[in-house]
C-alpha positions in Angstrom: -86.6 -56.9 77.8 -90.0 -57.0 79.5 -90.8 -58.9 82.6 -94.2 -60.4 83.6 -95.6 -56.9 84.4 -94.7 -55.4 81.1 -91.9 -53.3 82.5 -88.3 -53.2 81.4 -85.8 -54.8 83.8 -83.3 -52.1 83.2 -85.9 -49.5 84.2 -86.6 -51.2 87.5 -83.0 -52.0 88.4 -80.4 -49.7 86.9 -77.6 -51.7 88.6 -78.4 -55.0 86.8 -75.8 -54.6 84.1 -73.2 -53.7 86.7 -74.0 -56.9 88.7 -73.7 -59.0 85.5 -70.3 -57.3 84.8 -69.1 -57.9 88.3 -70.2 -61.5 88.3 -68.4 -62.0 84.9 -65.2 -60.5 86.3 -65.4 -62.7 89.4 -65.9 -65.8 87.3 -62.9 -64.8 85.1 -60.7 -64.3 88.2 -61.7 -67.6 89.6 -61.0 -69.4 86.3 -57.6 -67.7 86.1 -56.7 -68.6 89.7 -57.5 -72.2 89.0 -55.3 -72.2 85.9 -52.4 -70.6 87.8 -52.7 -72.3 91.1 -54.2 -75.6 90.2 -51.1 -77.5 89.2 -49.4 -76.5 92.5 -52.4 -77.3 94.6 -52.5 -80.9 93.3 -48.9 -81.5 94.3 -49.4 -82.9 97.8 -45.8 -82.5 98.9 -45.5 -78.9 97.7 -42.7 -79.8 95.4 -41.8 -83.0 97.1 -42.2 -86.6 96.1 -42.7 -90.1 97.5 -40.3 -92.7 96.3 -40.8 -96.4 96.8 -39.2 -99.5 95.5 -37.0 -102.5 96.3 -33.3 -102.8 96.8 -31.6 -106.0 95.5 -28.1 -107.4 95.1 -27.8 -110.4 92.8 -31.5 -111.0 93.1 -31.5 -111.0 96.9 -33.1 -108.3 99.0 -30.8 -105.8 100.7 -30.9 -104.9 104.4 -30.0 -101.3 104.9 -30.9 -97.7 104.6 -31.7 -95.9 101.3 -30.7 -92.2 101.4 -31.8 -89.6 98.8 -29.7 -86.4 98.7 -31.1 -83.4 96.9 -29.0 -80.3 97.5 -28.4 -80.1 101.2 -31.5 -82.2 102.1 -31.3 -85.9 103.0 -34.3 -88.2 103.2 -33.8 -91.8 104.2 -35.8 -95.0 104.5 -35.1 -98.4 105.9 -35.5 -101.5 103.7 -38.0 -104.0 105.0 -38.1 -107.8 104.8 -38.8 -110.0 103.0 -38.4 -108.1 99.7 -36.0 -105.2 100.6 -38.8 -102.8 100.0 -38.6 -99.1 101.1 -40.6 -95.9 101.0 -39.1 -92.4 101.3 -41.5 -89.5 101.9 -41.1 -85.8 101.2 -38.1 -86.1 98.9 -37.4 -82.6 97.4 -37.7 -82.3 93.6 -34.5 -82.3 91.7 -31.7 -84.7 90.9 -31.1 -86.9 93.9 -27.9 -88.8 94.6 -28.8 -92.2 96.1 -26.8 -94.0 98.8 -27.5 -97.5 100.2 -25.9 -97.9 103.6 -25.6 -101.1 105.7 -28.2 -101.2 108.5 -26.6 -99.6 111.6 -25.9 -102.1 114.4 -27.2 -105.0 112.4 -27.2 -108.0 114.7 -27.5 -111.6 113.7 -31.2 -112.6 113.2 -32.9 -114.7 115.9 -34.9 -117.8 115.5 -32.7 -119.9 113.4 -32.2 -117.4 110.6 -29.0 -117.4 108.6 -26.4 -114.7 109.1 -27.5 -111.5 107.4 -31.1 -112.6 107.3 -33.5 -110.1 108.8 -35.9 -111.2 111.5 -39.3 -112.3 110.1 -37.9 -112.6 106.5 -39.7 -115.9 106.1 -36.6 -117.7 104.9 -35.5 -115.1 102.4 -32.0 -113.9 103.5 -31.4 -110.2 103.2 -27.8 -109.3 102.3 -25.9 -106.1 103.2 -25.1 -103.7 100.4 -21.5 -103.4 99.1 -19.5 -100.6 100.8 -19.1 -98.7 97.5 -22.8 -97.7 97.7 -22.4 -95.9 101.0 -20.8 -92.9 99.1 -23.0 -90.3 97.4 -20.6 -90.5 94.4 -21.5 -94.1 93.6 -23.3 -93.3 90.3 -26.8 -93.9 91.5 -29.1 -90.9 90.8 -32.8 -90.3 90.4 -34.7 -87.3 88.9 -37.4 -86.6 91.6 -40.3 -85.1 89.8 -42.8 -84.9 92.8 -45.7 -87.1 93.4 -45.4 -90.9 93.6 -42.4 -92.6 91.9 -41.1 -96.1 91.8 -37.4 -96.6 91.9 -36.1 -100.2 92.2 -32.4 -100.2 93.0 -30.4 -103.1 91.6 -26.9 -103.2 93.1 -23.9 -105.1 91.8 -20.8 -106.3 93.6 
């Protein structure tokens, strides 16, 4: 191939094919690293997930703590008024056993709220979960896949 001065490029720069080859190899390595590392890089929690949802009993929001148990790791989140909503962060991937525990030291709400109603619930009473859900062997499980998941927990008496 001739340049503007009528001379061959390969005559002027004998290393040009070597540079093209090196650039091609670098591009190939970059492409392969994106293929291999890309899926792991997009998983913000490094194999962990964010679980959010609501806990209800007979249509009423539940006041308590949701606990996800994966292996020997436990991640918990408090339910919030008025809907009994919760969010648990950095829950490890895998099959999680789920417990719903009564709020520790739950005191009667102030300001004219009914017994069991959380403060600031806006008139929607929050009920405690039944005792059977405090055990990890209550039958509630979730497959934590990583990333964001929604898991509404509907309890029964």
